[in-house]
N, C-alpha and C positions, 0 to 999 in steps of 0.2 A: 303303225301301231305304237311306236315309242312316243309320238306326239300326243296321242290319246292318253297314254299313261302319265306323261309329264303334266298335261293339263288337269287330269283328274287329281293327281297328287298335289298340285299347286292349289287348286280350289279347296281340297280337303284341309291342307295346312292353313290356308287363309281363314277358314271357318272354325277350326278346332284348336289349333295350337296358338302360340303367341301372336300369330297374325289375326287373332280374333279381334284385337283392338282396331286393326285396319278395317275389318269387316264392320265394326260398329260405326266407323266413319263413313263407310260406303252406304250404310243403311239410311243415312240422311238423304243420299242421292236417290236410292231406290224407293224410299218412302217407308212409312210405318214407324211405330214407336215401341214403347215398352209392351203394349198389348200384342204386337206382332212378333216380338223377339223370340217367342217360343217356337216359331216356325223355322228359324235359321238352322237348327240342327236337322230338321226334316229336309230342308233344301240340300244340306250336305249329304244326307243319305241318298237323296234322289240323284245327285251328281255321281256318287260312287256307284250306284246301281246302273246308271246309264253308261258309265265307263266300263263296267264289268260286262254288260250286254254287248257293247260294241267290240270290246276285246275278244270275247268268246266268239262272236260272229266272224271276226277276222281270222281267228284260228281255224274255225270250221271251214271257211271258204278256202283257206290255203290247203287244208287236208283234202277237200273235194277236188281242187285243181290237181294236186299231186296224184290222187287216185285216177282221175281222168287221163292224165298223161301216162300213167302206168298201164291203163287199159288200152290206150291207143298204141303204145309201144309193143305190148304183147300181141295185139290183133294184127299189127303190121308185119310180124315175123312170119 
């Protein structure tokens, strides 16, 4: 989970904060020009939403596993 959060924060910082200058350099590699530059904030939002979905899914799966272990422990008594 921490790897996901670190990657999400790094991409957000790369696109929004002072790293945005680095992102403009990468845009030459990715393609597009001034006409496509309005899409970069949308890409940042998509990255944040994907990280949020993955993070929430991991938390839910951990809770389900804990509940399953609790049920098994109670049924074995």
